[in-house]
N, C-alpha and C positions, 0 to 999 in steps of 0.2 A: 573063469570057467568057459569053455567053448561049447556053444550050442550047435549040435550036429545038424539041426534043421536049418541052420543059417549058413548061406553060401554067398560069396562075394565074386564079382566079375568086373574086370576093367576093360572098357572100350578102348582099343589101341588107337583109334582115330581121334576121339574127343577127349580121352583120358578121364571120362566120367566113371565114377565107381558106383556100381549098382549092387544092391543086396537082394537076395531071394530067400523068402522064409516059407518052408513047407510045413504046416502045422501037423504034428503027429496025430494019430487017430484018437489018442486018449485025451485030446483037448488040453494039452499041457499049456502052462502059462506062456504068453507071448514073450519074444525076446526083449532084453533090456539094453539100455545104453552101454552098460559094462560088458555085456556079452558081445555087442557089436564092436566095441573098442578092442576086445580081446581077439576077435576074428581079424580085425585090421592088423593088429600087431603080429598075429600069426603069419600074415602074408608079408611081413617085413616092412610095413609102413608105420607111421606114427599117428597118433590121434588127430594131428592137425589136418589130415586129409578129409576128416568128416565135417559136414556142413550141418550146424545145429538145426536149422529150420527144416532141411530135408530129412534129417534123422528123425526129428519129432513127427513129421508127417508119415514117414515109413512105419514107425512104431505104432502110431495111432491106427494105421491101416491093418497092421498085424493083429491088434487087439480086437478089431471088429470083423475080420475076414474069417470065412469058414474054410477057405482053400489057400493055395499058394499066393504069396504076395511078392511082387517085384517092384522096386523103386530106387531111384537115385539117392544116394546118401552122402555123396561127396565128390571130390575130384582130386586127381593126383597130378601135380605140376612138377616139372623139372625147373631148376633155377635158370634164369635168363640173364643175358648180358647185352649191353648196348654201348658202343663206342661212338662218341661224337667229337668232331674236331671244331674248335672255335674258328670263326671266319678268318682270322689272321694265321691260323695253323700253328699258333704258339703253344697250345695246350690240347691234350687229348683227355676227354672226360669219360669216366666209366660209371655206368649205372647197372647195379646188380639187383635182381629180385631173388629172394630166398626160395628154395624149393619147398613144395608141400607134398612130402612123401616121395618125391622124385629125386633125380640126380642133381647134386650141387655143382655149381660152376667151379672149375679148378683153375689153378694158375696157368696150366697149359692151354685151357680154353681161352683165357684172357690174352695170353701171348699170341695165340693163333688169330684172334680177332684184331689185335693191334697190327699184326703183320698183314692181314687182309685189307686193312685200311691204309697200309703203306707207312705206318708209324715205325720209324727205325732209330730216331734220335731222342735223347733225353728221357728214356723210359725210367720210371721210378719203381724199381723192383720191390722195394720194401712196401710201397703203397699197394702194389699188386698182391703181395703176400698177405698183407693185413686185410685187404678187401675180400680175398678168397676165403680167408679164415672166418671172417665175420659173416659172409654169405649175402650181405646186402649193403648197398651204398647208393648215394644219389649224386650224380655229377662230380665224382671224385677225380681230381687231376692225377693221372697216372703217367703222364709224359709231359715234359715242359721243354720248349725250345730255348735256345740261347739268344736273348735280345741283342740287337745290334748296339754297339757302343757309339755314343754320340761323339762327333768330332769337336775340335776346338776352333771357334771362329777366329778370324784375323783380329789381332790386337795392335793398337797404335800406342806405343809407350812414350810418354813425354820425357825428354832429356833435359829440358829447361825447367827447373823446379818451380821458380817463383811465379812468373807471369802465366804459365800454362796451368799450374796446379790450381790456381784460384777459380778456374772454370768448374773444376770437379770437387775440390775439397772445401765445400762451403760450410762445414761444421767446425773447421779449424778455428782456434781463437784468433781474434782480430787484433793486430798490433796497430792501434790508432796513431802511434808516433810515426809509422811508416806509410801512412795513407798517401802522402804526397809524392812517394817515390815512383819511378817508372823504370823498369828494368829494360835495358836495350841489349841487342845482340849485334855482333859484327859479322861481316861475310865469312862464311866457313864454319860458323857455330853449329854444332849438331843440335837438331831440334826434336826430331821424332824418330824412333826406331819402329819399323814395321815388323811385326812378328807374324809370319805366314800362318794361314789356317792349317790345322792338322786334320786330315780326313778321318771319318769314323771307321770303326772296324765292323765288318759284316758279321751278322749273327747266323743262326741256323734254326729252321723251324723243325717241328717234330717229324716231318716227312723227309728230313735231310736236305732240304733246299736252302740255299743261302738267302738271308734277309738283308737287303741293302740298307745301310745307315742313311739317315737324312743327309742330303747333300749340304756341305758347308762351303759357301762361296769364299773364294780366296780373293779378298778385296784389295785392289791396288790403292796407291795414293790417289786422292781426288785430283781431277783435272782442273785446270784454271787457277791453281794456286800461284799467287804472285810473291816474289821476293824469296823463293826457295827453289831448290832443285835436288834431285837424287844424287848421292855421292857416285862419282865415276867408278870407284872400285867396289862399292857396296850399294846395290840398287834398293836395298831395304832401309837405307839411312837417308833421312832428309836433312839437308843443311841450308842455312841462310845464304842467300847470294847478295843481299844488300844489308846495310845497317838500318835498324829500325826496331819496332816493338813487335815481338812475336805474339801470335794468337792461335790457340789450339782449335782445330776443327775436327769434326767426326772422323775424317780419313786423312789426317795430316795436320799441317799448320801452315801459316803464311806470315810474312813479315810486312807489317804496315809501315809506310813512311811516317815519320814523326814531324808534325808541324807545331812550332812553338810560338805562342802569341803572348803579349803582355796582359791582355784582357779581351773579352768579347763584349763589345759595346757599339755605340753608334760609329765610333771611329774605325773599328775593324770591320763592321758589317756582319751579316749572317755568314755562317761557315758551312760549306757542303763539299766534302771531298772523300776519297777512299784513302784511309790511313788512320793514324793515331794523333790525337790532339793533346797538347800540354798547354795549360793556361796558367801563367804566373800569378795572375790576379783573380778578378771576379768575372762571372758571367752575369751581366746586368739584365734587368727586367725587359721583356719584349723581344729579346734576341732569339734566334733560331739556329740550332746546330744539328747537322747530320753528318756522321762519320761512320766508316765501316769497321773501325777498330775501337780502341779504348779512348776514354777521356779522363785526364787527370787535372784536377783543378786545385791550385794552391789556396785559393780564397773561398768565396761563397758563390752559390748559385741562387740567383733571385728568380723572379717569375718569368723564366725563359722556357722555351720548348727545346728539349734535347732528345736526340735519337742516336743510339750507339749500337753498332754491331757487336761490340765487346762489352766492357764493364765501365762504370763511372765511379771514380774515386774523388771525393771532395774533402779537402783538408778542413774546411769550415763546415757550414751547414747548407741545407737546401731550404730556402724560405720564400714562399710566395706571399701573396696578399689575400686577405679575406674577400669573399665574394660580395656582390652588391646586395644580397638578400639573405635573411636568416635561412639556415638549412643548406645554403650554397657556399658555406665558408671554406670548404676544402676543394671542391671541384668547380672550376669556372675559368673564364678567360684570364683572370688575374692570379690564378694559382700557378705554381711551377709544374710543368709537365715533363716527366722523364720516362723514357722507354728504352730499356737496354736488354740485349739478348743475354748478357752475362749477369754480373752482380752489381749492386749499388751499395757503396759504403760512404757514410758521412758522419759528421759529429752530431747533427740533429736534423730532423725533417719536420717542416711545419707548413701548413696550407699548400700541400703538394699532391699531385697525382703521380705515383711512382709505380711502374710496371717493370719487373725484372724477371728474366728467364731462370735465374738461379736464386741467389740470396740477397736480402736487404739487411744491412747491418747499420745501426745507429749507436753512437757512443752514449748519448744522453737520453734522447726522447724522440717520440713521434707524436705530433699534435695535429689534430684537425686535418688529417690527410687520408687519402685512399691509397693503400699500399697493396700491391699484388705481387706475390713471389712464387716462382715455380718450385722452389724448395722450402725455404724457411725465412723467418723474420726474427732477427736477434737485436734486442735493445739493451744496452748496458754491458759492462765488462762480464765475460763468462765467469760463472760461479759466484757472482755478487748479487745483492738485492737492489742494486741501483738500476736506473733506466725505467722510463714510464711510457705507456701508450695511452693517450688521452684523446677522446673524441674521434670521429671519423670511422673508417672501416679498414681493418687489416686482415688480409687473406693469404694463406700459404698452403701448399700441399702437405708438407710434413709437420712443421713445428712453428709455433709462435712463442717466443720467450721474452719476458721483461720482468722488472722488479715489481711494478704495480700496473694494474689495468684499470682504467677509469680515473675518476677524481672524487674528492670529497663533495664537490657540488653535483654529483650524480650526472655528469655530462654523458649523454648517450654514446656508447662506445661499442662497436661490433667487432668481434674477432672470430674468424672462421678458419678451420683447418680440415684436411681430409678430402677436399675436392680441388682439382686443378683449376686455379682461377683463370687460366688462359685457354682452357679446353674449348669452351663455346665459341670464343673468337676464332680459334684455329679451325674449328669445324666449319664455321661460315666461310672462312678463307678457302678451305679445301673444296667445299661445294661450289664456290665461284670458279675455282681453277678447273674442277671437273667439267663444269658446264662449258668453259672456254675450250678445253681439249676435245670434248665430245663434238662440239660444233666444227672445230678445225678438222677432226678426223672424218666427219661426214662430208665436208667440202672436198677433202683430198680423195676420198673414195669415189665421190661423184666425178671428179676430174679424171681419175684413173679409169673408171668405167667408160667415160666419154672417149678417152684416148684409145681404149681397146676397140670400141665400135668404129672409131674414125682414125685409123693409124696414120692417115695422110696428114692429120693435124699435129702429130707428135714431132714437131720440128726440133732440131738440136737435141739437147739432153733434158728436155722438159719432163719426159716420163721418168727418167732416172732420178731427177731431183724430187719429183713428186713421191716416188717410192721411198726414197731415203727419208724425206720429211714425214711420210706416213709411218715408217718404222720407228722414228724417234718419238712421234706422238703416242704410239702404242706403248713404247717403253716408259714414257712419262706417265701414262695411265696406270701401268702396272706398279710403278713407284708410288703413285697416288693411292692405289689399293693398300699397299703396305703401310703408308702413313695413316690412312683411315683406320686400319686394324689396330695400329699402335694407339691411336687416339681413343678408340673405344675402350681399350684397357685402362687408359688414364682417366676416363670418365667414371670408372668405378670408385666408390668411396674407399679411402685408405684407412683400414681399421687401426693401424698403429699410430695415426696422427695424434698430436698432443699439444695442448696449450698450457704454458707454465707461467704463473705469476709467483715469483719467489717470495714476495713480501705480503701483498694484499690484493684482493679483488674488491672494488668499490661497487656499491649499488648503481644500477643503471647500465651495467655491462651485460651485453648479450653474447653468449658463447655458442658456437656451433662446431660440432665435431662430426664430420660426415653429414648425415641428414638429421641428426639430433640437435635440437636447439634448446637453450635454457637462458632465461633472463634473470639476473640477480636483482632482487628488490632491496637487499640489505648488504652492508659490508661483511666480508668474511676473510679469514686468514688466507694467506697464499697457499698454493698447492698446484697439483697437476690435474688438469681436466682431460679426461680421455674416455674411451668407450669401455664399459665393463658389462658383460652379458647383454650387449646391445643397447645399453643405456648410458647417458652422459653422467659421469660421476667426477667429483673433485676430491682428490686425496692428498 
């Protein structure tokens, strides 16, 4: 029922809705909420334009007043819209507010707002239709750009399956009968195929502007490779130019000369050369070997010091001597010390310090040794319950696997996975290298500044040589930045790391996966130790 004494007026500037009530002379009852709502609907608005607090105040005034009463009872709003572009201009976001008695936002309004912002690509017309029908939304994507497609980096594919694959395929089963073999190549043998990088495909943002893909460097074969050369007819094919043992490198391969000796002992003396070494007999205690390639030993490695740029393969075992004091039985001057950039494979390892960039594999056991592997440590034939790790410390980034861990005598045995065991050492080396390069760069910049101020001192090509050296040092620092970034990633715990004892865990074994540590006080059946819900569990 419409109350004739009740009038409504809308302020065109503020959109405030005001009501005026002129009481009849016969002192009729003051207006009610229903009458006010009926008056609003008669003007073509809905009850949502009324404000409860304002209406209550107005009705209270009407009940107490003797004369006309005017007061605000609500507000009429049109629907509003806002288009926001994300910083990378890959999405346009729509925010709508619903009208309160006013005009709703239409699809045409949204289209016009997008056009005003310059949005011309990737418009989602169904999202626009749904949003306009609903009348309200918050940061709804109504236009999406097309992301750039990443390119494919340069790949270097090995063409010599056996010696090169061992650097990468460290999870392959180990054939211990072939440990003493050394694959050689002849001049002309294909070694590595370079597969050029494929650049990415540009995308398109919502403004119709191209989005450049991340640059993909097209890496060449590394410089300074010896014993190899690119094929004259195919620059992406690397062939051997000399006979020797091939070794895979990140950007190619090289062929190391092979030196063969009957044994490494007092008669042969210490060995230090660039190439691959094949030993028909043993490497005896106290001897030192450094080679840039692989070492293959048909016999046994005693308490010697060995450093190889490739891998070490021992047909017998690696056996040092116990230290002079309790607790120093594994690491000491009388232990065997082995450091290899590749993998280490032996029948057994005892009283040794072994550091390998890739895998350490032992056919039978590892006893009272400290073993660090950049990938994994495997003891015993794959799939069997044989092989034991007893005493000492064994660390690997990905996996440690053996038949048993520890011993019945509860010899303290530590097994760690999930953290790169070489990372801290490499971080120290990178810091030292950065300090050296920073000092060299500062000296060169000081020299160049002096030559600019005193050009008469720049005799010959001294300034050009200084500039070239400065450019090389800057490039080395950029490469160092890349190496440090990669190292920071490797310092993060590997959640998928695992320790496996196929047969039994003995008491006295300490397990560490990532940063979680657990010491076993009693024997328990074998299983896999890994992280579950952030905790170390054995299953």
